[in-house]
VOLOKOL-228321 format. One record per residue (C-alpha): z, y negated, x negated; residue number from 1; residue in one letter. Coordinates in steps of 0.05 Angstrom, whole numbers, plus 5000, padded with zeros to 4 digits. Layout:
N
   pz   py   px num residuo
    Z    Y    X NUM       A
...
This chain:
149
   pz   py   px num residuo
 5219 4480 5844   1       M
 5145 4480 5826   2       K
 5157 4455 5755   3       K
 5201 4515 5733   4       P
 5151 4564 5764   5       I
 5093 4530 5728   6       L
 5132 4532 5662   7       I
 5146 4606 5672   8       A
 5073 4621 5688   9       V
 5050 4583 5626  10       I
 5100 4620 5583  11       A
 5076 4687 5610  12       L
 5003 4668 5598  13       V
 5017 4646 5527  14       V
 5058 4708 5511  15       A
 5006 4754 5544  16       G
 4948 4722 5506  17       S
 4987 4727 5441  18       G
 5000 4800 5453  19       Y
 4927 4814 5470  20       V
 4902 4775 5409  21       T
 4950 4813 5363  22       A
 4927 4880 5390  23       R
 4853 4862 5382  24       R
 4864 4837 5310  25       Q
 4899 4903 5292  26       K
 4841 4943 5320  27       S
 4792 4899 5281  28       R
 4825 4909 5213  29       L
 4776 4943 5167  30       K
 4799 4975 5103  31       F
 4753 4994 5046  32       P
 4746 5070 5050  33       P
 4767 5101 4984  34       H
 4800 5159 4949  35       T
 4850 5149 4893  36       I
 4877 5203 4848  37       V
 4945 5185 4819  38       Y
 4986 5217 4764  39       R
 5058 5215 4786  40       L
 5107 5223 4728  41       V
 5182 5231 4736  42       F
 5228 5212 4678  43       Y
 5299 5231 4657  44       D
 5352 5180 4638  45       E
 5324 5174 4568  46       S
 5254 5161 4597  47       E
 5225 5228 4575  48       K
 5176 5257 4625  49       P
 5207 5316 4663  50       V
 5151 5332 4712  51       S
 5083 5309 4732  52       T
 5051 5313 4801  53       D
 4981 5296 4824  54       V
 4974 5254 4887  55       L
 4907 5246 4923  56       I
 4905 5189 4972  57       R
 4846 5181 5020  58       R
 4841 5118 5062  59       V
 4791 5110 5119  60       E
 4761 5045 5146  61       A
 4808 5046 5206  62       D
 4869 5047 5160  63       G
 4885 5120 5169  64       S
 4908 5154 5105  65       W
 4923 5224 5081  66       R
 4962 5244 5019  67       H
 4957 5311 4985  68       T
 5010 5319 4931  69       Q
 5005 5377 4882  70       V
 5074 5385 4852  71       H
 5087 5408 4780  72       A
 5108 5477 4806  73       D
 5041 5486 4842  74       G
 5067 5474 4912  75       S
 5028 5426 4956  76       V
 5053 5374 5005  77       G
 5011 5336 5056  78       V
 5027 5273 5094  79       S
 4988 5222 5134  80       N
 4994 5157 5172  81       G
 4959 5093 5189  82       K
 4962 5024 5156  83       L
 4982 4970 5205  84       T
 4964 4910 5161  85       G
 4936 4890 5094  86       F
 4978 4905 5032  87       V
 4967 4836 5002  88       T
 4936 4769 5020  89       S
 4934 4747 4947  90       K
 4869 4742 4910  91       E
 4848 4756 4839  92       T
 4806 4712 4794  93       D
 4766 4720 4730  94       Y
 4830 4720 4689  95       N
 4863 4777 4728  96       S
 4876 4842 4692  97       P
 4834 4904 4709  98       E
 4847 4978 4715  99       H
 4791 5028 4729 100       L
 4743 4969 4738 101       H
 4785 4937 4793 102       L
 4822 4871 4785 103       K
 4895 4873 4806 104       Y
 4957 4831 4817 105       I
 5017 4853 4776 106       A
 5085 4841 4808 107       E
 5158 4860 4797 108       R
 5201 4858 4860 109       N
 5259 4810 4865 110       S
 5311 4865 4852 111       K
 5274 4885 4788 112       G
 5273 4958 4808 113       D
 5197 4965 4818 114       T
 5133 4942 4784 115       D
 5066 4946 4819 116       S
 4993 4933 4809 117       W
 4958 4918 4875 118       T
 4883 4914 4884 119       S
 4865 4862 4937 120       P
 4794 4891 4939 121       E
 4820 4960 4960 122       L
 4884 4936 4993 123       Q
 4920 4991 4955 124       D
 4964 5004 4895 125       L
 4935 5021 4827 126       L
 5004 5031 4796 127       M
 5076 5034 4821 128       F
 5136 5043 4776 129       T
 5209 5051 4797 130       T
 5269 5036 4753 131       F
 5341 5060 4755 132       R
 5400 5011 4761 133       E
 5408 5014 4685 134       N
 5335 4992 4676 135       G
 5307 5058 4652 136       S
 5242 5082 4682 137       K
 5251 5133 4738 138       E
 5179 5147 4760 139       S
 5109 5120 4752 140       E
 5049 5131 4798 141       M
 4985 5108 4764 142       K
 4913 5114 4788 143       A
 4871 5158 4743 144       V
 4808 5160 4786 145       D
 4779 5121 4844 146       I
 4719 5137 4886 147       S
 4687 5102 4945 148       R
 4635 5130 4993 149       P
């Protein structure tokens, strides 16, 4: 009788300490504060630009972010949230490509419907492109300016 109770207590302690450790690690995540201005271009089926928006993304050290999107028609949309983890654990090296003086990792997802450039330094995207099923470009969001406090 004592053995099953001891096993249950040990399991509870392990699970509880794992939960507490995970919560503490999330609260300790520090993100590089930055603001990125993106040009967001939407394309028709023949890959001709049909509209262009401006997206301003501000990220704080605690992972909270705010987007302000100025649409081609002049209307403005705002959204916000909080990052729960790092965007990438990969690292760049001296051979890595650069955009706006930041090294990045270029990737195409396994479905082949998105391309991205991710900056490990900022833990953020520098470019993100979506493709239609036929392979034509649907949209591209590309950083045009980056500032850090």
